[in-house]
C-alpha positions in Angstrom: -34.9 12.8 -43.0 -38.0 11.8 -45.0 -37.7 8.2 -44.0 -38.1 9.1 -40.3 -41.6 10.4 -41.0 -44.1 7.6 -40.5 -46.1 6.5 -43.5 -49.9 6.4 -43.1 -51.8 4.0 -45.3 -55.4 4.9 -46.1 -57.5 2.0 -47.5 -60.7 3.4 -49.1 -63.4 1.0 -50.5 -65.3 2.7 -53.3 -68.5 1.6 -54.9 -70.2 4.2 -57.2 -68.6 6.9 -55.1 -68.1 9.4 -57.9 -70.5 12.0 -56.3 -68.6 12.1 -53.0 -64.9 11.7 -54.1 -64.2 15.4 -54.7 -65.1 16.2 -51.1 -63.3 13.2 -49.8 -60.0 14.0 -51.7 -60.3 17.7 -50.6 -60.4 16.6 -47.0 -57.3 14.4 -47.5 -55.4 17.2 -49.3 -56.4 19.7 -46.6 -54.5 17.7 -44.0 -51.0 18.9 -43.3 -49.7 15.3 -43.3 -48.2 14.5 -46.6 -46.5 11.1 -46.3 -49.6 9.0 -47.1 -50.2 5.8 -49.1 -53.7 6.2 -50.4 -55.1 2.9 -51.5 -58.3 3.4 -53.4 -60.2 0.1 -54.0 -62.8 0.3 -56.8 -65.3 -2.4 -55.9 -66.8 -2.8 -59.3 -68.3 0.6 -59.7 -70.4 1.4 -62.7 -70.1 5.2 -62.6 -67.1 7.5 -63.1 -65.4 6.4 -59.9 -62.2 5.2 -61.7 -61.6 8.4 -63.6 -62.4 10.6 -60.6 -59.8 8.7 -58.5 -57.1 8.8 -61.1 -57.6 12.5 -61.6 -56.2 13.1 -58.1 -53.1 11.0 -58.5 -50.8 13.9 -59.6 -52.0 16.2 -56.7 -51.4 13.5 -54.1 -48.0 12.6 -55.5 -46.9 16.3 -55.9 -47.2 16.8 -52.1 -45.1 13.6 -51.3 -47.8 11.0 -51.1 -48.6 8.0 -53.2 -51.9 6.8 -54.7 -52.4 3.2 -55.4 -55.5 2.2 -57.5 -57.0 -1.3 -57.2 -59.9 -2.4 -59.3 -61.9 -5.5 -58.6 -65.3 -7.1 -59.3 -68.0 -6.1 -56.9 -67.5 -8.2 -53.7 -68.4 -5.8 -50.9 -66.6 -3.6 -48.5 -64.9 -6.4 -46.5 -63.3 -7.8 -49.7 -62.2 -4.3 -50.7 -60.5 -3.8 -47.3 -58.8 -7.2 -47.8 -57.5 -6.0 -51.2 -56.0 -3.0 -49.5 -54.5 -5.0 -46.6 -52.6 -7.1 -49.1 -50.7 -4.1 -50.4 -50.5 -1.6 -47.6 -47.0 -0.8 -46.3 -47.6 2.0 -43.8 -46.6 2.4 -40.2 -50.2 3.4 -39.5 -53.5 2.5 -41.1 -56.9 4.1 -41.3 -59.8 2.9 -43.5 -62.3 5.8 -43.9 -65.5 5.5 -46.1 -65.3 7.2 -49.5 -68.6 9.1 -48.9 -67.3 10.7 -45.6 -64.6 13.3 -44.9 -61.7 13.7 -42.6 -61.6 16.9 -40.5 -58.6 19.2 -40.6 -55.3 17.6 -39.5 -57.1 14.4 -38.6 -54.1 12.4 -39.8 -51.3 14.5 -38.4 -52.8 14.8 -34.9 -53.4 11.1 -34.6 -49.9 10.2 -35.8 -48.4 12.6 -33.3 -50.3 10.8 -30.5 -49.4 7.3 -31.7 -45.7 8.3 -32.0 -45.7 9.6 -28.4 -47.4 6.4 -27.2 -45.7 3.5 -28.8 -47.6 1.0 -26.6 -50.9 1.9 -28.3 -52.2 -0.5 -31.0 -55.4 1.4 -31.8 -56.4 5.0 -31.4 -60.1 6.1 -31.4 -61.1 9.6 -32.2 -64.2 11.7 -31.9 -66.5 12.3 -34.9 -69.6 14.2 -35.8 -72.6 13.1 -37.9 -74.1 15.5 -40.5 -76.9 15.3 -43.0 -76.1 15.2 -46.7 -78.2 18.3 -47.4 -76.7 20.3 -44.5 -73.1 19.2 -44.2 -72.1 22.1 -41.9 -74.9 21.5 -39.4 -73.9 18.9 -36.8 -76.6 16.4 -36.0 -74.6 14.7 -33.3 -71.2 15.2 -31.7 -70.0 11.9 -30.2 -67.8 13.5 -27.6 -69.9 12.5 -24.6 -70.3 8.9 -25.8 -66.5 8.6 -26.2 -66.1 10.2 -22.8 -68.0 7.3 -21.2 -66.0 4.6 -22.9 -63.2 2.7 -21.2 -60.3 2.0 -23.6 -59.0 -0.7 -21.3 -62.1 -2.8 -21.8 -62.7 -2.0 -25.5 -62.1 -5.5 -26.8 -64.5 -7.0 -24.3 -67.0 -4.2 -24.8 -67.1 -4.8 -28.6 -67.4 -8.6 -28.1 -70.2 -7.9 -25.6 -72.1 -6.0 -28.2 -71.1 -2.5 -27.0 -68.1 -0.4 -27.8 -68.0 2.0 -30.7 -68.3 0.0 -33.9 -69.6 2.6 -36.3 -67.9 4.9 -38.7 -64.2 4.0 -39.1 -62.7 6.6 -36.8 -59.7 4.5 -35.8 -56.0 4.5 -36.5 -54.2 1.2 -36.1 -50.5 0.5 -35.8 -49.4 -1.1 -39.1 -47.1 -3.7 -37.5 -50.0 -5.0 -35.3 -52.3 -5.3 -38.3 -49.7 -7.3 -40.2 -49.2 -9.6 -37.1 -52.9 -10.2 -36.5 -54.0 -10.4 -40.2 -50.8 -12.0 -41.6 -52.3 -13.0 -44.9 -54.0 -9.6 -45.4 -57.3 -11.4 -45.6 -60.4 -10.7 -43.6 -63.6 -12.8 -44.0 -65.3 -11.3 -47.0 -68.1 -13.8 -47.9 -70.4 -11.7 -45.7 -69.5 -8.6 -47.8 -69.5 -6.6 -44.6 -68.5 -6.6 -40.9 -65.1 -5.2 -41.8 -65.0 -2.8 -38.8 -65.7 -5.6 -36.3 -63.0 -7.8 -37.9 -60.4 -5.1 -37.9 -61.1 -3.9 -34.4 -61.3 -7.4 -32.8 -58.1 -8.5 -34.5 -56.1 -5.5 -33.6 -57.4 -5.0 -30.0 -57.1 -8.5 -28.6 -54.6 -8.4 -25.8 -53.4 -4.9 -27.0 -53.7 -1.4 -25.7 -56.3 1.0 -27.0 -56.5 4.7 -26.4 -59.0 7.5 -27.1 -57.4 10.7 -28.4 -57.5 13.1 -25.4 -58.3 16.1 -27.7 -61.9 15.4 -28.2 -62.3 17.7 -31.1 -63.9 15.8 -34.0 -61.5 14.3 -36.6 -64.1 12.7 -38.9 -67.3 13.8 -40.5 -69.8 11.0 -41.0 -72.6 11.6 -43.5 -76.1 10.4 -42.8 -77.5 9.4 -46.2 -81.2 9.0 -47.2 -81.2 5.2 -46.9 -82.1 5.4 -43.2 -83.3 2.3 -41.3 -86.3 4.2 -40.0 -87.8 4.4 -43.6 -87.3 0.7 -44.4 -90.1 -1.6 -45.5 -90.5 -5.2 -44.3 -88.7 -6.7 -47.3 -85.7 -4.4 -46.6 -85.9 -5.4 -42.9 -85.5 -9.1 -43.8 -82.5 -8.2 -45.9 -81.1 -6.2 -43.0 -81.6 -9.1 -40.5 -79.7 -11.3 -42.9 -77.0 -8.6 -43.0 -76.7 -8.7 -39.2 -76.5 -12.4 -39.4 -73.6 -12.2 -41.9 -71.8 -9.7 -39.7 -72.1 -12.3 -36.9 -70.6 -14.9 -39.1 -67.7 -12.6 -39.9 -67.1 -12.1 -36.1 -67.1 -15.8 -35.5 -64.7 -16.4 -38.3 -62.4 -13.6 -37.0 -62.1 -15.4 -33.6 -61.5 -18.6 -35.4 -58.6 -17.1 -37.4 -57.0 -15.0 -34.6 -53.3 -16.0 -34.4 -51.5 -16.8 -31.2 -54.5 -18.1 -29.2 -54.5 -21.4 -27.4 -57.3 -23.9 -27.8 -59.2 -23.2 -24.5 -59.0 -19.5 -25.0 -60.2 -19.8 -28.6 -63.2 -21.8 -27.5 -64.2 -19.1 -25.1 -63.8 -16.4 -27.8 -65.9 -18.5 -30.2 -68.7 -18.9 -27.7 -68.6 -15.1 -27.0 -68.7 -14.5 -30.8 -71.7 -16.7 -31.3 -73.5 -14.9 -28.4 -72.6 -11.5 -30.1 -74.1 -12.8 -33.4 -77.4 -13.5 -31.6 -77.3 -10.2 -29.8 -76.9 -8.5 -33.1 -80.2 -10.0 -34.2 -81.8 -8.5 -31.1 -80.2 -5.2 -32.0 -81.6 -5.4 -35.5 -85.1 -6.1 -34.3 -84.9 -3.2 -31.9 -83.6 -0.7 -34.5 -86.4 -1.6 -36.8 -89.0 -1.3 -34.1 -89.9 -5.0 -34.5 -90.9 -5.6 -30.9 -92.6 -8.9 -31.6 -89.5 -10.3 -33.2 -87.3 -8.9 -30.3 -89.5 -10.6 -27.7 -89.5 -13.9 -29.5 -85.7 -14.0 -30.0 -85.2 -12.8 -26.4 -87.2 -15.7 -25.0 -85.5 -18.2 -27.4 -82.0 -17.0 -26.5 -82.7 -16.9 -22.8 -83.9 -20.6 -23.0 -80.7 -21.4 -24.9 -78.8 -19.8 -22.0 -77.2 -17.3 -24.4 -75.4 -14.4 -22.7 -77.7 -11.4 -23.5 -75.9 -8.1 -23.4 -76.7 -5.4 -20.9 -77.8 -3.1 -23.7 -80.4 -5.7 -25.0 -81.6 -6.4 -21.4 -82.3 -2.7 -21.1 -84.0 -2.7 -24.5 -86.3 -5.5 -23.2 -87.4 -3.3 -20.3 -88.0 -0.3 -22.7 -90.2 -2.4 -25.0 -92.2 -3.7 -22.0 -92.9 -0.1 -20.8 -94.3 1.9 -23.7 -93.7 5.2 -21.8 -90.0 4.5 -21.6 -89.9 3.7 -25.3 -91.6 7.0 -26.2 -89.2 8.9 -24.0 -86.2 7.2 -25.6 -87.4 8.0 -29.1 -88.0 11.6 -28.1 -84.5 11.9 -26.6 -83.0 10.5 -29.8 -84.6 13.2 -31.8 -83.1 15.9 -29.5 -79.7 14.3 -29.0 
């Protein structure tokens, strides 16, 4: 009977995560779903992450789960995900962050939906964001944003620079992951961009769904390292980070299996355009209007496809009243 219960693999990159792991494990253990394969990847932590992870092994295994511990030199989240992909064996896969929490029955409710809809390759669920000092006070519930999304165009929306590529609130079918990432290796030289890589690989020519029950299944913590408090040196580092994410997207399209030459060329061109749109996004997020205008003119002259979102941002920047209104609405969202 046990073997008929699907196994859920959970890949969790960890870097100096000791302060958050008790809450994370508590959220895993609070879920009624027991047949899990918890793959904790220690990405070169220098604190007590290792001992904290191993202290939960008995509790995970006593309830029918399995805890795998992987330790590596610090290489970034993308490399940590790759390490997990090489060893996961589950029917389903999720990859939460170690400093976030799953909500009650997040796993079991998603599995139930995926089991009832065998045609779905990826399931997206609602989430809430909270502040570290007030974890029970919801800053934003993303229910309305998800309600405006079209799962049938999710791949195109992501490659267009839209879609929902934020906290890892997805569940992927394991067989699809193994088919699309056969060597268990995503592009890790960028140290990041893992969500883009996972989503684009799994969703290409596959069905995506949004869990109809829009209750939140994931709690995303807003930490003090906010972009709004970043100095110019950090901005330049962030712009380079966006550029590396773009590189990972281009490499994902280059590696995607089962794509003919003409289609791959189209995908690569779209990936390059997304890389440039991410630079516009970075400029906008940091309030660097001068850089945004400069890049916008450059990309327009290069005939780069500029996303609808960035075209709207150009209008907002040109009209200071609109920008003030947008910033006010963000505070009240």
